[in-house]
N, C-alpha and C positions, 0 to 999 in steps of 0.2 A: 595813606602809608599801609605796607604789606603788613597782615597779621603776623603777631609773632609765634602762633602757633603753627604757620606754614615754615616748614624747615625742610633744608634740602641736604640729604645726606651727602658727607664728604667721604666717610670710610663705614664699612659695614658694622665694625666692633672693634674696639681695643681691650685686649684681655687685659684681668686686674692687676696682674704682676706687671704690666708696663704701664699702667694709667695711675699708679698709686693707690688703688684702692685696695683694702683687706683681700687676700685669697680666699676665694669662696665667693665673693660677693659678684652680681650679676654685671655681665659686660656691660659697658657704657657705647651707647650710640653717640658718635660724633656727628653733629651736623650744625647748620648755620640758618640763621632766619632768612626767608626768601627775599631777594633783591639787597641783601648785605652784601656791601663792597669787602672782599676778602682782605685788601690791605687793613681794614677797620674792625677785622673778627674779634672776639672777646679773647681775652687771655688764655682762658680754660680752653677754649675751639682751636686757637692757633697751637697750644700745647699738646692737643690730641691729634692733630695733623701731623705734627712731628712725629708721636709715637707711632701712628699710622705707618708713616714714611720709614721708620727704625724698624718697624715689624717686617714691611716688605724686604726690605734690605736683608734682613735677618734671615727671612725665608729664603730669599734667593742664594745666600751664602751657603746655607744650610743646603739645599737642592744642588749646588754645584758641588759640595764637599762629598755629599753623599755619591753623586756619579763619579767623582774623581776616584773615590776609594773602590768603587766596583770596578774600575779601569784598572787600579793598581791589583786588587785582587787578582785579576786574570793575568797581570805580568808579574805575579809573585814569583815564578820561575826564575827569574832574573836574578834574585838575590840568593838563590840557593842551588841551581844547578851550575856544574862546572862546564861551563860553555867557554869554548875556545876563541873568545871574542877578539883576540890579536889577529887570528887567522881569517875570521870575517872582514875585521875591518880592512886588512891588508888586500883579501881578495876583491872586495867592493872598489876600494882606492884604485886599485891596479884596473879593474873592469871600466871605471870611468875613465880613466888616463888613457887605456888602450881605444876607447869610444870615441874619446876626442882625438887622437891620433888617427884613426880611420876617418873622421870628418875632415880631418885636415888633408889627408889622401885624397879624399874624394873632390876636396876643392883646387887641388894642386894642377890638374889638367886642363882647368879653365882660364891659367896664369898664361897657357901657352897661345890662347888664341890672339889673332892679329888685328881683330876690328871689333869695335863695342857694337851691341845690339843696334837694331836698324833705327831705333827710336832715338838714339843717342849720336846717330853718324854725324849729324850736323853739327854736334856741339863738342866734339872730341877731336882734337887734331889728331893725325898718327903720331905726332911726336908726344904730344900730352897722355895719348892712350897707352903707349909703350912705356914711359915712367911710370904709370898707374900701374900697368902688370908687373913691373919689375917691383916696385913699392910693395905691392900686394904680396907678391912671391916672398920678398925678403921679409916679412911680416910672418908669413906663414912658417918659413922655416925656423924663424926664431922661435914662434909659439909652440913648434914641434920638438925643438931640441929642449927649450926652457922645461915644456911639460914633463918630459922625460927625466929630466934632472932634477927638478923639484920632486917627482914620485921617486928617485932613486933615494934622494935625500931623506924623504918621509920614510921610507922602508927601513933604511937603516937605523935612523932614530927609533923606530916602534919595534923593528924587529930584535934588535940589538937587546932590549929590555933594561938599557941602564939610562938611556936621556932623560926621560922625563922623573923616574925617581930619584936621579941625580940631581936635578933642578929643584926637586921638592927638598931634599937633604941640605942643598947650597942654600937653598932659602932659610931654612932652620938655623943653619950655622951663622950665618951672617945675623940673624936674630939675636942667637946668643952672645954676639961679640958685645952687643948693645944692653947685656942683661936681661934679656926676655926669654922667656921659654915657651913652650910649645902650646901654653894657655891662649896664647895671643895669635890664634889661627888667622883672623882676618888679616893681619899684619903680614904673618907668613906668604899667605895667598898672594898679596900683591907684589911681595919681592919675587914670589914665584912666576908670575906673570913677568915681571920684568926681565927675570932670567930667562925664558923662553924666548921672549920678544928679540932681547938683544942678541943671543946666542944663535938663533934661528935665522937673523938677518944679515950675519956675516958670510955664509956661505954661497947667499943669494944677492949678495952688494954687486958682485961683476956682472949679474943679468941686468940689474938695472941701468948700470953704467954703461953696458953696450948698447942696451936701447936708446938710451938718450944721446949717448956721444959717438956712436957709429950708425946704427939703423936709421934714426930721426936725421942724424947729421948729414949722411949720405945722401939722403933724399931731398933735402934741403930746408926742413922743417924745425930743426932745433935752434933754439935762440939762448938756450939756459948755458951760463959758464959754468966751469967747476966751481967756483966761488959761491954762485948762487945755488948751484945743487947741493953743495954741503951745507949752506944756510938753510934751505929748504928742509933738509933732513933734520938737522938740529931744530928747528921751529916744531916739525911734526912729532919729533919726540917729546920736546917740552908740552906741547898741547895735549899729547896722549897722556901723558902722566898727570898733569893738572886736572884732565877732566875725567880721566881713566882711574883714577885711584880712587876718588871720592865715589864714582858711580859703582866700582866694584865693590868697595866697603859696604854700601848700604845696599847691592845686591847681596852679598853675603849675611850681612847682618840680619836681614829678612829671614833667611833659613834660621838663624836662631833665634829670632823673635816668634815667628809664625810656626815655627816646625814644619810639619808634612802639610799644613794648610797656607802654603807660600805663593799658590798659583795666582791669584788674585791681586795679593800685594806686590808681586813683582811686575804682573801687567801693567799695573798703575804707576809703579818707577821705571819702567821702561817708556810708556808712554808721555809721562812727564820728562824724562830726559829728551824724547823726540822735540817736543813741544818747545824746550828750552833751548836746544840747537836751532830750530827755527828761527830764534830770537835773536842769539848770540852768535851764531856762524857768518852772517853777513857783515854783523856790526862790530864784531870783534876778532873773529878768526880770520875771515876774508881778506882784512886790510894787512894782515901781516905778510900775505903773499903777493897781493896785489894793489894797486891803486885804482880805487873807483872813484872816478870824476863824474860832475853831472855833464850828462850828455849838452853839448853847445847848442844853443838856438840857431834855427835853420829848418829846413824842409822836413829833414827826418824826425826831429822832434816834434814838430806841428802835426805832421802827420799820425804819429802815436797817440799824442795827447787828444786829439780829435777821434782817433779810433776807440781810444779808453773811455774817453767823455761818453760817446754813443752808446758803448756796451755797458755804461755804470760798474765798469772796472776801477775799484778802489786805489788807484795809481797815486803813490805819495811821493816816489823818486824814480828818477829817470838816469841810469848811470852807464859810461862807458867805462869797460875795464881793459887795462892794460895787457890782454893776453898775449899780445907780440914780445911781450918780455921774455918768455919763454917757448913759444912756438906758433908757427903760422896758422895752425887751425883755427878754426872761426865757431863760433856757437852765439847763442842768446838764451835766456830763461828768464823766470820772475820768481820772487820768493816772497815769505811774508805771512802775517796773520790774515784771517778773512778780512779785517775791516782795512789794512793796510799792506797793500803790495808794492813791491818794488821790481821794477823792470832791468836787467842788466845786458848789454849788447857789448861783446868782442869787437875791439878795434879794428881785428882784423876782416872781421865780417862787414864791418861798414865800409872799410877800403876796397874789399872783394867784389860789392853788391850796390845798386842804384837804390835810392831811397825807397821807391815803391818796392822794391823787393824785398828790402829789410822790413817794410811794413807788412809785407804779406808773411813773411817768417812769423812776426810776433803776431800777426791775425791767427795764424796756426797755433801759437803757443796760449792764447787767450780763449781758444777754442777747448783747450785742456781746463781751464780756469772755469769756463760756461759749463762744461758738463762735469764738472766736478771732478775729473780724474785724480788729481794728488789725494783728495778725501776719500775717496774710493780705493784707492792702492794704499791708503793708511789703514783704511778698514781691513783690507785684505792681508795686509801685514799683520795687523793684530789677532786675525783668525790664525794665520802662519806661527806668530810666537805662541799663542794659546794652546797649539797643538803640540808644540816642541815640551813647554812647561809642563803640560798636562800628562806627558810621558816620561817625565825624566823623574819623578819621586821614585818609579820602581827601580833607578839607576842608582838614585842616590845613595841607598842601603842596600849595595851589591858589593860584596866584598870579592865575589869571583871577578868581576869585572877589573877591578885593581890588581887581583894576584894576577890577571892574565897578563899584564902589561909591566910585570916585573915588580911592582911596589913590595914592599915587606910586609910581612903578616900584622906588624904594630901599626902601619897605615892604614891598610885593608881593612883590618877588622873594623874599623871607626872612621869610613871615606870622609876625607875633607871635601864639603861641596865643590870648590873649586877644580879640583882633580876629577871627581864622578862627573860634572859638567863636561868638562875637556872631554873624556873618553867618550860619553854620551853624544858629544857632536860628531865624534869621528864615526862612531856606529851609525848616524843619521846621514853619511855621506851619500847614499844612494838615494835617500829620500830627498836630501836638498838639491840632488841634480833634476830630480823630476819636478819638484816645487819650481824651480829655476825657469825649466823650458816651459811650465805652465805660465808662470808669471810672464815670460815673454811674449806669449799668446796673447794673454790680456793687454800687455802694452802695445802690442802692434794694433789691436783692436781699437785702441784708443787713440792710436796715431791716425787711423784711417776717418776716425770721427771728427779729430780734430781738422785734418785737411777738408773732409766734407763742410765744417763749420766755416772755414775760411771762404771756401767756394761759394758759401749760399749767403754771404755777407749782402751783397744787392738786395736780396729778397727780406732779410732780418731787420735790416735798417733803411730800407726804402732810400738806399743811396746808388743812384746810377755810376756814380764815379767808381764803384767798387764792382761793377759787373765784369770786370778781368782779373779779380783778385786770384781764382785758380790758376789762370795762365802766368800771373806774375809768380805765384808761388812756385809753379813747377820750373820756371827760369831761376828761381833762387836757389832751388835743390839741385840742379844742374850746375851752376855756379860753384853751390858748395862740393860738389863733389867732382869738379874739374880742379878747383884750387886745392882741394885736400887729397888729390890723386886717391880718391875712394876707388874701392873695388865694384866695378859694374857688373861681371859674371860673376853669380853668386849660386853656389850647389844650395837646392832647395832645404836639405836636410841641417846641412851646416849653418843657415840662416836660422832655421826653426829652432836649433840648439843655442845658438849665440846671439841672436839680433833682437833687441827689443824693438827695433823699428824694420818695417817693410823696406824691401830693398827699393833702390831708385827707379828701375821699370815698373815695379808694382805701384809705386807710388803714382807715377806717370799714367800709367793705365787708369789708375782710380779715379785722378783728377779730371781727365779726359771723360770718363763717364760722368763724374759729378757736373762738370760745365755741360755737358748734353742735355743732363735732366733739368738744370736750371734754366737753360734756353729754351726747353719745350714748355717750362711751367710759365715761364715769361711769355711765350708767345701764346699760351693758351689764353692767360689773362688779357693779354691785348685783344684776341679775339671776342673775347665776352664783353 
């Protein structure tokens, strides 16, 4: 038995004010007998471990708030300087709009090409390539016109100085009709968001109708009926209200409860919401729009289950989704918690590709899981959210910001958090454009890694029947592009700004390289 005097320190010390000792008493050293199993710790020692944990958490929070306070001190000018924020927002927004229009104009000449890249010449018939070019050009024209149209609408709404103040006033008047006053600011904020959502949707509704029933219809992809379109829109509104109203209420309540120390609490709220959505989206929301059926028994199901088993992928359900109900486009994805994953395959993908090619597509998707790409992207998004929230306190108490957008003095003097946050997001427009481009670069890197993973499965799993996985994935990608009439000539800058995936020719070239490396390694091992 270990000597009771031999002790392992668990924490350097716990101050008297947190340990229950009188103020001024010497600090307690928290420790446990050597060889003691921690689940059997003495009650007092367990208590002191908790005290140390609480102390560490407190110090972390203090460190965080001290540094956030320093940042706010540097941004103090926001709350006092009479900056013309409306001008800057308009200038930034138009700058981005014109830049995106420039990218489209760079892309336009490529739609006049009469033949696909040499690497795809054997896979695109002249008829299919011509359809692809027409579809791409039609989408580009629509993007150019719709982008300018939306920007003009935003300009009118902002420059008039009437739209956003009117929406806040209308929300207050609606509240008064039910006998409630301005003290119910959270409720007024929820109504304010609803008013903005509904009124901003009306002028853009024709764009959605044109895209679905003209653009997609002309090129043979639309399967949505007018009744289904309306039903989807109503369901979307209902889900937005059921989920959005409580989230917004909690979001705004944290400002009242935590004051200027809201950043970590909002981070926790938004992360919790993301985790909840991972659970409820596939089980509650997705079935409202599409039917998920267990993938029928057969070669494809067997291939996927064997692959998942070899990789120790925690596959719980394998679904086929009726994507053809709305469109002829195809896709596949997985979702779920770390210990319980679900794979969903569009019925269009199953019809368009051979089982071994669909298996290769899923091998690519499992590469994302293997390298923890979703988790990494989640962490990146948390850093992004933290940066936004860390900058926001300076704008939360900034009457000049609200006055610049036409809000009356009685509102601007004590800015409602929802209005301040909305205007703050407008100010961040150029930053968000840069962040989006950077995230696309990260996403493309992950796509290459997942492609390499699929190509190298033979070596990873010691499975000779997967030696051609890279070739299968290449054929599957080509089939997807042919069936979806995807653009194969893409300007590099347009792609860098808009695309989260490498272009088809880039991926095929990379796959060829991966396959060459894999073959060289296999031959070297045989020689040994």
